[in-house]
C-alpha positions, 0 to 999 in steps of 0.5 A: 916185570923184568926180562929173563936173558942168558947174560951176566954182566962183569964185576960192577956192571949192569945191563940196562934196557933203555926206555923207548924214545918219545914219538910225539912231542908234548905239543903233538908234533910227530918227531922223525927217527933222525931227530929223536934223543937218546933216552936217559932212563931205562930198566935194569935187566941184569947185574954183575957182582959187586966190587969189593967196597962198592955195593950195587944199591939197584935191583933187577927190574928197577927204573933208573936214570943214567948219563946221556952218553953212559954205557956201550950199546949191545944187542942180545937176541935182537934186543938193544941194551946198554951195559955200563958201570953201576956208578954211571947210574945217577939214581932210581925212580920210586914205585 
C-alpha cells in the first residue's frame, strides 16, 4: 500500500520511505538507537518525470534496494524520507 503525499520529485528523482531499522538482532539482542544501521531498502512513494533517454524502471509502492549513503534525508508532514536519483537505486524486490 502506497502513501499519498503532496510532493513531486524533480526530473530523474524518486522519493523513498526507508524501512524501519531492526530493533532486535537475529540472536535476540536488543539493538540501541545509537547502534542501529541506516536501512538500505525502502518503498518508493513518488517518482519524478523521466530524463530524456533515461527511463525510470520502478513504480510507486515498489520495494527497492539503494546504496548506504544514497539520497538526502527530508521530512514531509512529520515523516522521514529520502530523495535520490533513480540511478542510485540498485534494484527492486519481486513480489
